[in-house]
C-alpha positions as CSV (number, residue, x, y, z in Angstrom):
1,X,0.0,0.0,0.0
2,X,1.4,3.4,-1.0
3,X,1.1,5.8,1.9
4,X,0.6,9.6,1.7
5,X,1.8,12.1,4.3
6,X,0.0,15.5,4.4
7,X,2.7,17.8,5.7
8,X,0.8,20.4,7.6
9,X,4.0,21.5,9.5
10,X,3.4,25.1,10.8
11,X,0.9,26.0,8.1
12,X,-1.7,26.2,10.9
13,X,0.1,29.3,12.2
14,X,-0.5,28.2,15.8
15,X,-4.3,28.1,15.5
16,X,-5.3,24.7,16.8
17,X,-8.8,25.0,15.5
18,X,-7.3,25.7,12.0
19,X,-5.0,22.7,12.5
20,X,-8.1,20.5,13.1
21,X,-9.5,21.7,9.8
22,X,-6.2,20.7,8.1
23,X,-6.5,17.2,9.7
24,X,-10.1,16.7,8.7
25,X,-9.4,17.8,5.1
26,X,-6.3,15.6,4.9
27,X,-8.3,12.6,6.0
28,X,-11.3,13.4,3.7
29,X,-9.0,13.6,0.7
30,X,-7.2,10.3,1.3
31,X,-4.0,11.0,3.3
32,X,-2.7,8.4,5.7
33,X,-0.8,10.7,8.0
34,X,-1.3,14.3,9.2
35,X,2.2,15.5,9.9
36,X,3.2,18.4,12.2
37,X,6.6,19.6,13.6
38,X,7.7,19.4,17.2
39,X,10.2,21.9,18.5
40,X,10.9,24.3,21.4
41,X,12.1,27.8,20.5
42,X,13.7,28.0,23.9
43,X,16.4,25.8,22.5
44,X,16.6,27.6,19.1
45,X,20.2,28.6,18.2
46,X,20.9,32.0,16.8
47,X,20.7,32.3,13.0
48,X,19.2,34.1,9.9
49,X,15.7,33.3,11.3
50,X,16.3,35.9,14.0
51,X,16.2,38.7,11.3
52,X,13.9,37.4,8.5
53,X,10.7,36.8,10.3
54,X,11.0,33.1,10.7
55,X,11.6,33.1,14.4
56,X,8.3,34.9,15.0
57,X,6.6,32.2,12.9
58,X,8.4,29.5,14.9
59,X,7.2,31.0,18.2
60,X,3.6,31.4,17.0
61,X,3.4,27.9,15.5
62,X,5.2,26.0,18.4
63,X,3.0,23.2,19.7
64,X,2.6,22.9,23.5
65,X,2.2,19.5,25.2
66,X,-1.5,20.2,25.4
67,X,-1.6,21.1,21.7
68,X,0.1,17.8,20.9
69,X,-2.5,15.9,23.0
70,X,-5.4,17.8,21.3
71,X,-4.1,17.0,17.8
72,X,-3.3,13.4,18.5
73,X,-6.8,12.9,19.9
74,X,-8.4,14.6,16.9
75,X,-6.4,12.5,14.5
76,X,-7.6,9.4,16.4
77,X,-11.2,10.6,16.2
78,X,-10.8,11.1,12.4
79,X,-9.0,7.8,11.8
80,X,-5.8,9.4,10.4
81,X,-2.4,8.8,11.9
82,X,-0.6,11.6,13.7
83,X,3.0,12.1,12.8
84,X,5.5,14.8,13.7
85,X,9.1,15.7,12.8
86,X,11.7,16.1,15.5
87,X,14.9,18.2,15.4
88,X,16.5,17.0,18.6
89,X,16.4,14.3,21.3
90,X,14.3,16.5,23.6
91,X,11.7,16.9,20.8
92,X,11.7,13.1,20.3
93,X,11.2,12.6,24.1
94,X,8.1,14.7,23.9
95,X,6.5,12.4,21.3
96,X,7.7,9.3,23.2
97,X,6.1,10.6,26.5
98,X,2.9,11.1,24.5
99,X,2.8,7.5,23.5
100,X,3.7,8.0,19.8
101,X,5.3,4.9,18.2
102,X,6.3,6.6,14.9
103,X,8.5,9.7,14.3
104,X,9.9,11.6,11.3
105,X,13.5,12.8,11.1
106,X,13.7,15.7,8.7
107,X,16.4,16.1,6.1
108,X,18.4,18.6,8.1
109,X,19.0,16.0,10.8
110,X,19.7,13.1,8.5
111,X,23.3,13.1,9.6
112,X,22.5,13.5,13.3
113,X,23.5,10.0,14.4
114,X,22.8,10.6,18.0
115,X,19.2,11.5,17.3
116,X,18.8,8.7,14.7
117,X,20.0,6.1,17.3
118,X,17.7,7.5,20.0
119,X,14.7,7.3,17.6
120,X,15.7,3.8,16.4
121,X,15.8,2.5,20.0
122,X,12.5,4.1,21.1
123,X,10.1,4.2,18.2
124,X,8.5,1.3,16.2
125,X,8.6,3.2,12.9
126,X,11.1,5.7,11.7
127,X,10.6,7.9,8.6
128,X,13.7,9.8,7.5
129,X,14.2,12.3,4.7
130,X,17.6,12.5,3.0
131,X,17.8,16.1,1.6
132,X,21.0,18.0,2.1
133,X,22.9,14.7,2.5
134,X,25.1,12.7,0.1
135,X,24.3,9.1,-0.7
136,X,27.3,8.1,1.3
137,X,26.2,10.1,4.3
138,X,22.7,8.6,4.2
139,X,24.2,5.1,3.9
140,X,26.1,5.7,7.2
141,X,22.9,7.0,8.8
142,X,20.9,4.0,7.6
143,X,23.5,1.7,9.2
144,X,22.6,3.2,12.6
145,X,19.0,2.0,12.3
146,X,18.8,-1.6,13.6
147,X,15.4,-1.8,15.3
148,X,12.8,0.5,13.8
149,X,10.9,-0.1,10.6
150,X,12.5,2.4,8.3
151,X,10.9,4.4,5.5
152,X,13.7,6.4,3.7
153,X,12.5,9.5,1.8
154,X,14.4,10.9,-1.2
155,X,14.3,14.6,-0.9
156,X,15.8,17.7,-2.4
157,X,15.5,20.5,0.1
158,X,14.6,23.3,-2.2
159,X,11.3,25.1,-1.6
160,X,9.7,25.1,-4.1
161,X,11.6,22.8,-6.5
162,X,11.6,22.4,-10.3
163,X,11.1,19.1,-12.1
164,X,14.7,19.3,-13.4
165,X,16.0,19.3,-9.8
166,X,14.1,16.1,-8.7
167,X,17.1,13.8,-9.2
168,X,15.0,10.6,-9.2
169,X,18.1,8.5,-10.0
170,X,19.2,9.2,-6.5
171,X,15.8,7.9,-5.2
172,X,16.4,4.7,-7.2
173,X,19.9,4.4,-5.7
174,X,18.4,4.7,-2.2
175,X,16.4,1.6,-3.0
176,X,19.7,-0.4,-2.8
177,X,20.1,0.4,0.9
178,X,16.4,0.4,2.1
179,X,13.5,-1.7,1.0
180,X,10.9,1.0,1.6
181,X,11.8,4.3,-0.2
182,X,9.6,7.2,-1.0
183,X,9.7,10.9,-2.0
184,X,9.4,14.0,0.1
185,X,8.2,16.1,-2.8
186,X,8.6,19.9,-3.0
187,X,7.6,20.4,-6.6
188,X,4.3,22.3,-7.0
189,X,1.3,20.1,-7.9
190,X,1.1,16.3,-7.8
191,X,2.4,15.2,-11.2
192,X,5.9,14.7,-9.8
193,X,4.6,12.4,-7.1
194,X,2.7,10.3,-9.6
195,X,6.0,9.9,-11.6
196,X,7.8,8.8,-8.4
197,X,5.1,6.3,-7.6
198,X,5.6,4.9,-11.1
199,X,9.3,4.5,-10.3
200,X,8.6,2.5,-7.1
201,X,8.1,5.1,-4.3
202,X,6.0,3.5,-1.6
203,X,5.4,6.7,0.5
204,X,4.9,10.2,-0.6
205,X,5.0,13.4,1.5
206,X,3.5,16.6,0.2
207,X,3.2,20.0,1.9
208,X,-0.6,20.5,2.4
209,X,-2.8,23.5,2.9
210,X,-6.4,24.4,2.8
211,X,-5.7,28.0,1.9
212,X,-2.7,29.3,-0.1
213,X,-3.4,32.8,1.3
214,X,-2.4,31.8,4.8
215,X,0.9,33.3,6.1
216,X,4.2,31.6,5.5
217,X,6.2,30.2,2.6
218,X,4.9,26.7,2.9
219,X,1.3,27.6,2.4
220,X,2.2,29.2,-1.0
221,X,3.6,26.0,-2.7
222,X,1.6,23.4,-0.7
223,X,-1.0,21.3,-2.5
224,X,-4.7,22.0,-1.9
225,X,-7.4,19.4,-0.9
226,X,-8.5,18.8,-4.5
227,X,-4.9,18.1,-5.5
228,X,-4.4,15.7,-2.6
229,X,-7.6,13.9,-3.8
230,X,-6.2,13.8,-7.3
231,X,-3.1,12.1,-6.1
232,X,-4.9,9.6,-3.8
233,X,-7.4,8.8,-6.6
234,X,-4.5,8.1,-8.9
235,X,-3.0,5.7,-6.4
236,X,-6.3,3.9,-6.0
237,X,-6.7,3.5,-9.8
238,X,-3.1,2.4,-10.2
239,X,-3.7,-0.3,-7.5
240,X,-6.8,-1.5,-9.3
241,X,-4.9,-1.8,-12.6
242,X,-2.4,-4.2,-10.8
243,X,-5.2,-6.6,-9.7
244,X,-3.9,-10.0,-10.7
245,X,-6.6,-11.6,-12.8
246,X,-4.4,-14.5,-14.1
247,X,-3.2,-15.3,-17.5
248,X,-6.5,-16.3,-19.1
249,X,-9.0,-14.0,-20.6
250,X,-11.7,-12.2,-18.7
251,X,-15.2,-13.8,-18.7
252,X,-16.6,-10.4,-19.9
253,X,-14.7,-11.0,-23.1
254,X,-16.8,-14.1,-23.9
255,X,-19.0,-12.3,-26.4
256,X,-16.1,-10.9,-28.3
257,X,-14.2,-14.2,-28.2
258,X,-17.2,-16.2,-29.5
259,X,-18.9,-13.9,-31.9
260,X,-16.1,-11.7,-33.2
261,X,-13.3,-14.2,-33.8
262,X,-13.3,-15.2,-37.5
263,X,-16.2,-13.0,-38.4
264,X,-14.8,-12.2,-41.9
265,X,-14.4,-15.0,-44.4
266,X,-11.1,-15.4,-46.3
């Protein structure tokens, strides 16, 4: 089964009622996971985000423990899996204490062996993106994962990204070191994700919004509900086309087989 992650991230802008609307829409349009991000700005290092407005967004969108509990419960009520990215071991401990058995390691921490090992030892399922890392670096990180069920995501950390930057040959190469590989897709629309599915991706992550006019960069290039439905409908139809009906002919072909074969003399 091909799985779809609706990356809500901080697109909710700290509004939990809005986040619930994201979750409901993600579920209604076929996503398997509603994904958020877990961090604490109290541990945020100094950087460009202090001067370009991002820190204010981080502070506004930071999820409290109660926020996490509310969103986890709402996901359960709507039969969609809650998922969150972590950026440090303290973040991972938050999810662990909340009873989560799955975690996402974002591209920027794909070389953080301490975090990877902690998550491997404490979570049942680990999803890890590979953007900003070389194939060799990802190979070393994968070796650290001995216990968790790993989904390895090919990713190019450009927001948004062009088709010519997708580098799907690297995704195919990742399949030699992990049996469950997918695409964290930052190309606008869903055609790129469909192509990746055709090349063997078993999990797709797309930034998701219900309104492109909401604040923040991610809302601008995220897919809308109707695009998510287009992608999940494509996956359903593709699965139907791979139904194994054997090597004979379909019984609904009987009329054609009996009455059309040899209908012209000579």
